[in-house]
N, C-alpha and C positions, 0 to 999 in steps of 0.2 A: 355497452356496458356488462361486467360480469360482479357476481356477486358469491366470495368462496362463505359457505354457510356451516354456521356449527362447531369452527375448530378449537382446539386448544393454542389462544395467541399469546404468542409471547412478546409483547410490541415494542420491548426493552426500555423504550423510554414510555416510560407508566406501566402498571399496574397488569400484570396475565388477567385472561378474562377466556369466558368461551362464551364465541359468540361470531358475526361474519364480519367481512372485509367488504365493504365494493369501490370498484375499481371502474376509473371511465377516462378517455384521453388519455392514457398513461398515468393516470395517478390515482393515489388513494382518496379516495372522496367522502366516504363514512365508515363509520366504526360503530358496531351496536351488536342489536340482535334485531331477528325477524327482518332484516333492510329489503326481501322481496315485496313488501307491503308498501316500500316506498318506491320501491324500482320496480315497477311491475314488468315491466319488459326488460329487466338485465335479465341475462343467461346465469341461472346458478349452478354452483359447482359445492355438491356437500363433501366435505371435508370431517366429517364426526369421527370423534375418535384420533385424531392427527395433530400433528404439534405443527403449529403454525410460526415461523420465521420472518422479519427480514431477511432478501437475499445476503449470505455471508460475502465479506468483503476481504480478499488479499493482500493487506497493505506494502507488502512487498513483494515480486516476483520477477521472474524472466519467462515467462510465458508468453508461445508468439516468437521469442528471440533464441532460445536453442530449441528445435522444434523437438518433438518425439519421436524416435526412433530412425534419426537421419542422419546422423554423427556430423562429420566436420560439414557437410553441405548444407548442412539448417544449423550451422551455429553462426549467428552473427550477433552476438552479445559484447562482445569485447574487439575493440580497433586499435592496436599499442602502436598504432603508426605517429604516435606523436603523449607524451603523459597526458596534455591538457587539451582535450575533443569536447568542449565545450557544443560545437558546431553539432554535434552530430544528435539525429532526431528518433527516437525510438520507434514514433511511425513511418520511419522509412527503411524499416531491417524485419518487420514483424509481419509474420504469416499468418492471416487470420483465417488460413483452414489448416494453419496446427490443432491436430485432433485433441491435445488437451484443452481448448477450450470448448469444446463439445462435453468432453468430460467432466472440467470445473462446472457449467453450467446445470449438466446431468446430476449433480452433486448438492445444486443447492449455492453453489459459488458465481455470484451473479455480478458482483466488480472484483479487477483484477489490477494493480497497480504493478504496470510492468515496466521494463524497462535497459539501459544496457547494464551489465556487469560491472566487477569494481576490480580489473587490470588498468584500468587506469588513476591517477589522483584527480582527474576530474573526466568524465565517461559518457557527458551527453542529459539528454531531458528524457525524464521520466512520461509516462501517461495512464491516466484512468480509463479503465474500456470497458464497458460492457458485454457478457458473454453470450450474445446474441449471435445469429447467424447473420452475416453481409458483409460487407467490405469495413476496411480499417475508418473509413470516416465514418461510416454508418455506427460504429462499437466505440466512437470517441464519448465518454462524457466529459475529461476534461483535459486539455493539451494546450501547453508545458503543464505539469502537472509540478516540478522539480527537477533538478538538474542532479545529475548522479556525481559523487563525490568519493570516494577511500582513502583512509591510511591504515598503514601499519604494515601488514604482510603479500597482502596482495600486490600492490601497486611495486613496493618493495622487490618481491620475487620477481616481475616480469621485466623490471626496467634494471635490476641489477643483470639479469640475461642478457641486455641490450648493450650491457656496460654502462648506461646510462649515470644513475646511481644507484647507492647500496644500503640506506640506512634513512628510520623514520627522519630524524632531523633535515631530511632531502626533498622525504616526501610533503613535510610539513611546508619546507619552503617556497617547493614548488606549486601547493597548493593558493601559499599567502604572496606570490610573487603575481601570479595569475588574478587574484583579486586586484592586488593593489594596481596593476596593470587596468584591469577595466577602470576601476576609480580615476585614474588619469585620463584614462579617453571619456570619459562620463564628462569631467572637467572642460574637456578643450570643446565637446559637443556644446555643453551649456555656455561656455566662453564665446560659442561662435555665433549663439543668437541666430538669426535671420539669413543672418550673411554664410552661403555655401562657400565661398570663398575658405572662408577662415575652417572649414570644417574638417577635422583629420582625414585622413584617408579612410576608407571601409574597410574593417576587419572582422571576416565573419565569427571567428570566434571571440573577441569582447563583445560582438553586441549582442552573442547570445549571453552575454556573462550579465550584459546592462540589468534586467530585470532580478538578480540578484543583488549586485549591490545595492541596486533601488528599494530592495527589500517589496520587490513584486512577485518574488517566486524564492521559494526554501531550496537549503542544501539537502540534499540529502545523503545524509555522510555514512559510509559505512565503517563502523568500528568497532572491535570486538574486545580489546585488550582496557583495561583501565586505565594506563597509560594514554593508550589511541582517542579513547574518550575524552578525556583531558584534555587534551591537544585538540579538539575539535572543539570543544567549547571555550577554549582561548581563543582559535582563528576566528568561531563564530561570535564573540563579545568584542572581540576587535574591528571588526570591520561592520559589527552591528547589521549581521544578516541573521533573516530567518532560515531554520534549521530541523531538522528532526536526525535523531541519532540510529541508526537502523542495525541489527544483530544485538549490538550493546550488552555482549554476552556477559562480560563483569561488572555490570551496572550494580546489579543484587548486591555484589560484593561490598559498595560504599553505597547503599539507597540512600539514606536519609542526608548524606548529601550533596545527591547526583537529586534528591527533590528540592532544595535548595536552588541549584543552578539553572534546571529546566522552568523552575515558576518564574525566580529573575528573568530569565531571558524567553520565554513563554514558548518551551520548544516541546516537542515530543519525542517517545521511543517507541519504536514497532523492536519487537523481541524475538529472535529463534534466527534461524529451526531448531528446537531440541529436538525433535526427534532424530540424531543422524550421529554419525559415529564422530568421537574427537578427531577429524581429518586431518589436523595441525596444529601445530604449537598454541596460536590464540586459541583455541577450543578447550584446552585441559581443563577448564573451569563449567564448560557447558553442564546446565543445569536444571531439570525439571520443576527446582524447588524456587528458583528465579521469581514467576509471578509472583505467588504467593507473600513472598518476599516485601518485593517490590508494590502490593498489594497494603500489605501489612506498616509500609511507611508512606502513602497515598500517593505511589507514583503513577498516574495515569497512564495505560502502556496499549498496545495492538501487539497482535501474538501473528507472525508471518510463516510461510513455508517456505520462503525463497527459491522455489519452482524453478528447474527440476533437481533442487538436493531433496526435498519433498515432493512428491506430485500434488498439485495444488487442490484437487477433492479430497485429501485427509486435513484438510485445515481444523474442520472441526474436531477432528481426532488429534489433534496439537492441542486444543485447547481442554479435550476430552480428561487428557492425561494430565494434564495442569491440575484441573479438579482431583483426580485423585491424590496429588499430590499435597492439597489443601486449599487449592484457590477456591472458594465459591462461583455457584454455578452461574448465577446474573454477572460478575464480573468476567468469567473466561466468556461468556456469550456479549456480551459489550466488546471483549478484546477482536472479536472478527466479525463485528456489524458498527456499531454507533461511533467504538472509541477509533477501530481506524477510520470509519471514517471523518472524523473533526479531526484526527492528528494529521489526515494529509489535505485535509482542504475541500472537503465533498459532503459535508454532514448537513448543508442543507436541502439535498437532494436525497440523499440514501443513507444508512441504517439502522433505522426503525420505523416501526408502523405507524404513520400519523398521517391525519389528513392532509393533503397536498403536499404529501412527497411521491418521489418517482414509487410506481407498482412493480418495483423490484420486492418478491416473494417466495420463499421456499416452504414446499409442504412435505412435513417427514412422517413417517407410520410410526414415530415414538420420539424422544427426546433425541434430538440430535446427536448429545454425548454418548449415547446406547450405542456401542459401535455396530449391532444388529439392524439401526433404524436405516431405512431407505429413503432416499428424495422421490416422492413420488408427482410430485408438481414444481414446476419452475414458473416464477412469472417475472418477466424484465421489462419494463415500459406498459404494463397492465398486458402484454401479448404471453399469450401461452408456450414456451419456450421446449416445455418437458412435459411429458405427460405421460403417467404409468398406471392412472387411475383407472 
């Protein structure tokens, strides 16, 4: 058992307090004061004067799929042999020894949601990983977490280069056809019942899409422009699928209407990266004012890095810059902890400091939104993975 003693705790769910956190068996078991009196055999680490938060969560990135400093040899995030590749699995392409996992952990980022890029209309399965030392199977928090899909410029650019299709209409049509094929495939499976002779020939691509059309697995839809956002919403409604809107760059431009659509469909958004140049036409309206406008309209959101676009360890910096532009500190912290966890479906395990949740905790020398703050201690599953105290 381990007790973090006398920290300035920002639990996210609940009021901040000055006191102790007890962890045991990988879980948070108690919150309060002078917990060492109750747990007399516990190891005690004094974190007086320091800020204690839940482990930071990046809800959309590509850590391990574009390995840092590796160039093309470490680029395993896109495979455009076909525009529709739901059978691709992120865990088969991630290098757990990418040093960015260690940099994430050393800076208080304890969970990363990582997976394929956006070259394909459907790119494959995402995973939530803990940033601890180990093999991929040791790091998995949830797999599969989501199925990646992409609207707009990226698949349009990639497959026009292949002379396959050229327009946003074709991107949408590709996605519709894949989902429609999966619906038909599912109907044939159900019609066959227990008669194996009537089962359709196994199709690994369609098999991977079955959880999507059965609402067991959300589509994680890359969409920047407002028209692409609306196309994604239209298709999700048409097929009655779960989904998130990732990037959602122009969502703040129609925030009130977006809120209605999200509430209707039970969807979430993951915004960013804002700390980047406007490298393509879709990003011309990228703005750090977006988080504040979305909050003012009641839209729940997470903030992402899209690593390697922004190095994953700078996720708190992205949230801090949103605060500079008017977002309140509480919402900004929620956007990289509990909101991120809940939107991607892991909020029962991580995202806040609560009894019963995984003991993923970051201890900072000051508030994490202070650019001078350093992460002094990181716990993942109750184990010390980084310590500079």
